[in-house]
C-alpha positions, 0 to 999 in steps of 0.5 A: 286127837287131843293136843297137849294143853298150853292154856289151863283155866281153873274155875271154882263152881258151886251149883252153878252149871247153867251159868258155866255152860254159857261161859264155856261156850263163850270161852270157846268162841273167844279163844278161837284158834287157841281153844284146841290146846285149852284145858278147863278144870272145873273145881266142883266145891261139893255141889252134890249134883249129877254132872250135866250132859253138855260136858260130854260135848267138850270131852277134849277140853274139860275136866271136873275135879270133885272135892270131898267136902265144901271147902269154900271159894278160896280154898277151891281155887288153891286146890284147883291151881295146884292140881292144874300145875302138877298135872299139866307141867307143860302148860304155858299159862294158867287162868283163874276165873269164876263160873257165873259170867261176871268174869268176862271170857273176852278178857282172857285174851287181854290177860294172856297178851299182858302176861306175854308182853310185860315182864310180869308173869302175873296179871289181874283184871281190875274192875273199873266199872261195877254193876253192883247195887249201892249197898254192895258198893258201899260195903266194898268201899269200906272193906278196901279202906279197912284193909288198907288201914289194918294192913298198909296194903291196897287191894283193888282186884279179885280172883280173875287173873292170868299167870305164866307157868313160872309164877304158877309153880311158885304160887302153889307153894304160897300158904296164904292163898289157901285163906285168900287168893288175892291177899295171899299174892300181895303178901307173897311179893310176886310182881303183877300188873293189872288191866282195866275191865268191866264186870259182866252180868251173871248169866243165870240164877242168883249169887250164892254169896250172902252178907255173912259170906261177904264179911267172912271173905273180907276178914279172910283177906285181912287175916292173911296179914294177921301179924301186921294187924296185931302190930298196928292194933298193939301200937294203937292200944299203946297210943290210946293208953298214953292219951288216957294217962295224960288225961288222968294226969291232967285231972290230977294236976288240975285238982292238986295245983289249981283252984279250978273246980273239978266236977264230981264225976271226975273220979268216975272218969279217971276210973274209967280211963284206968279201965280203958288203959288196962283193956288196951294193954290187954288187947295188945298183949293178947293179940301178940301172943295169939299171932306168935303162937299161930306162927308155931303151927305149920302153914298149909302148902297147897301143892302138898295137901291138895290131893287130900281134898279131891274126891274124884276126877271126872275125865270125859271120853270122846265118843266121836272120832 
């Protein structure tokens, strides 16, 4: 007999069924007594592969949401969460995690406990120890610094999190999670806590994330704060323009009011600085108009549009009694 779900776990997946099989076994083992009332919703991001047979063995606990096209990791999360909240209105907690094993199943109970014990209804897993290579660590460090410089915010966690029903119902109306889930939550001003975790090792295969995907992921996080970025770049442009103007006035002053020799290239430097001033101002004005025009476009509400991107929902009928 199937029990109403109290915990719903949303897992985006793209051609990673082997890893997911191991993860599913570990989730069942770690949740133990809570497993009968747990629902796992797999968001299949256009894998175009036959569903594996092992899913039949989890018929009461699993559901596969197949997307109509490849939407990318962040949009798959937004679609899956919206579907989970709306189709499981009585669930108490919702978990977001990846399928590859890097988000460890044993941390789910820690996240659930943190959400229950603290006044915040949302908790993220913050990785205190990473197993990535040196190049990735360097790029990730640069990404965090650039994000803070351009947005004024600090980001130190990924998608792995747990939230109660109240937070989840609010979150699916936050348009920014459509672009980047963690960055969208930070901008939403929903309060959250963090727990320290260690990153797990991928169970099977290689990561589908390449350098281009990583750069795009970082830019998406920054794009959530596009208006703040535009303001900061505009102010920087004004400051640089002011400095350039002071240098030009200095060159003119030295030439007109002192006996100091001015090199022959001073005129070229002056012309170059005038060109920089023009470019700085143009950049600031262009960014401002782009952001203002974007504000006239209606934001995407995941709770409204999610069904448009679902091709098929696979439910599994238990053959055993």
